[in-house]
N, C-alpha and C positions, 0 to 999 in steps of 0.2 A: 400321551400316546393313547389313541383310541383302540378299543378292543373290537374286532369285527365279530358280529353276531351272525351265525348262520341259522337257517331255518329248514325244517323238514315239512313237506306237505302231508297232512293227514286228512283225507277227505277234502272238505272245502276249506280247511284251516291250515295256516302256516304256524307251526309251533317252533319256538326257539330251541336250539340244541344246547341245553344247559348241562354242565357237569361240574362236579366239585373239584377243587384243586387236589393235586396228588398229596396223599397223606403218608407220613413216614410209617414203615412197617415196624410195629412194636408188638412183642408178645405180652399179652395181658394175663397175669396169673389169677389164681383162685380168688384173691381178695378183690381185685379189680372187677372180676366177673360178678361176684356177689353184689358189689356196689352198683354195677350197671343194672342188674335186675331190680335192685331197690329203687334207683332213680327212675327207671322206666315205668314202674308201677306207682310209686308214691310221690315222685317229684317230676312230673312230666314236663313242666315248664323249663326246669333246669336241664333236663335231658334234651329237649328240643333246641334250647339255646346253644348248648354245647355242640350238638350235632350240626346245626346249621352254620355255626361259626367255625367249624372244622377243628374244634378244640377237644372233642370227646376222647379221642385216643390218647392224647397227651395227659389229659385230666385223669383218665383211668390208670395209665401207667404210673403217674405220680402217686395216686391213692394206693396202688399195689405196692410200690416201693416203700412208702411210709409204713404200711401195715406189716410188710415183711420185716423191716428193721425193728419195728415196735415188738413184733412177736418174739424175735430172737433175744432182744434186750430183756423183755419181761420174763421169758423162760429162764434165762441166765440169772436174773436177779432173784426170782422166786426160788430157784434151786439152791442158790447160795444162802438165802435167808432160812430155808428149811433144812439145810445140811444134807442135801442130796448130792453126794460126791461120787467120784470114781471109786473110792474105797467102799462105799455102800454098794455100788454096782458089783464090785468083785466079791464082797461078802454075802450079799443077799440080792440076787438079780430080780427075783419076783417082787420084792418090796420096792426096789429101785424103779422097776417098770411101772408099778402101781402109782408111785409118787410122781414120776415124770408124766404119766398120762393125766393125772389130776392137775398138774401144773400147766400142761399144754392146753387142757380144756378151759382152765381159768383164764389163761392168756388169750385164748380165742374169744371168750365171752367179753373180755375187756375191750379187745379190738373191735368186735362187732358193735358194742355199745358206744364206743367213743369215736369210731372212724367210719365204719362200713354202713351202719344203719342210722345215719344222722343227716 
């Protein structure tokens, strides 16, 4: 089956009417957006290849989902290892918040190093 190409006159030139195929609408979260900025600036060939092959959205959605799963898994594992429990939350909320913030920051650093900025 041949695809019919249409043209538009621009001055003395006929330019082909090119457009990318429809992409699925996917919401990209913070992790995917961070990775997008990284590949735009530091891995332009990968970015261009994904963009021109119409795989960028799916790629970023996958990175975002992996990072989100990894974040929750790491936070739960680290909290369990360090004894940050609901009992601690009930007994000393300030200490619980301080420890959970520390755990979330470490989990974020791990994800950034292993998944987002690689």
